[in-house]
N, C-alpha and C positions, 0 to 999 in steps of 0.2 A: 470770232472776235467780238468785241462789242464797237460802233463805230459808233466815236464824238461824236457831234452832229451839231451846228447851228446851222439857226434857216432866220431867208431875210424874207421875213413877209408878212404885207402889211394888212392881211383879211388874216380876223384873228379870225371868226367860220373855216377856211379854206384852212387855216395852217394846226388849229386841232385837230382837226378832219389828216391832215398831211401828218405829223407828231404822231398823231396812235396805232395810225395804218402802221409806221414807218414801224415803231416797237414794238408791234404784232407782228408783223410779214415779215421782217428784217432783222429784227436788232439791233433797234437806233437807237442812240442814247441820245435825248437832244439835250445840251450847253445851255441851252439856251437861246431865244432872237433875240429881232434886233425889227423894229416895222420902217426907219430910214436908212438913206445911210452913212449921215453920220454917224447917229445908230453901233450899226455893220460896220465900221471905220476906224472908228475907237474901240469896238469891245475886240478888233481880231491887231490891231497894233498890243494890245496887250496877253491874247495866247495866243502872242505866234504859233506853237507846237504844238497847244495843246486842244486840236481834233486835228480827224479824219477828216468831214466830208461837210463839204460848206453847201446849200443850195437856198439859192436867188433866186426870187422875182427882177422881175424887170422893171416896173410897178411899183414905186414907196410911196408911203407920207410927205417924205424930203428927196429928192436929188433920184438913181437911177441905180438900179442894179448892175449898170455894165460902168457904171465907178463904181461897186463894189466890189466887181470882177476887174479893176488894174489894180483895185487896193489889195490884193493876195497874190498883185504878177510872183513876188521872190515864195513866195509857197514853200516849204521841206518835197522832197519826191514822191512825197507815198498820203497826201493828202493832196483833196480833187474836190473842185468849187465845179455845181452842175445847177444849169438851168433850168429852173420851171417856171413856166410859162403859156399865160394863153394867148401868145402874139409870140409862137416857132418859125415864121415862116423863114423862111429859104437865106433870106439877105441875115436874118437877128439872126441864125445858125452860121451863117459863117460871121462878120459880126464876134461872137460873141466865142469862135472855136479861133478867132486871130487876138482875143482877152483873156487866152486860154485860159476856155471854159474848157472842164474834159469830156463833157453833154450837156446836147437842149431837150427836156421834154418838155411835149405839151398836159396842159396841167389839165385838159377835158379828154382827152383817150389815149396818154403815156406812162400811165400811176406803175403800170405791170410791168414796162420797163425799165423807169426807176424802183422799184424795193427792186428787180433782178440787176442792177448794178448795186443797187447795197451790199443786198446778198453776192457779190460773185468784186467788193472790197473786202466783207467778213472772211471772202477765204469756204462760203457753203453756198450750194446745187441749189439753184431755185426746186422748190416742190415736193 
């Protein structure tokens, strides 16, 4: 299964590298991206059932990834939301879980775990 994925990340270099890596390693199809909380909320509102995975950074050009998490609280059962951040502390992980995140990954050392998460969502075995 190809995962329709929307990315909320304001750093163009990180976003481009993430898109390339996830397409190559996990069969992820990028549906689009947002750099701000408001852009992400508008896209989510217009595409309620049209995605499988949402990847959210916490610090954005405007607003916060926490606001994006709140906006997708009423998503479909098969839709997953993960946070990808440089600030994946235990407190941040706990807060993201409270807001409905399915997982939190650290940008600096958990990209492989994100790829494995995507592969598992797609029904593929890592490897």
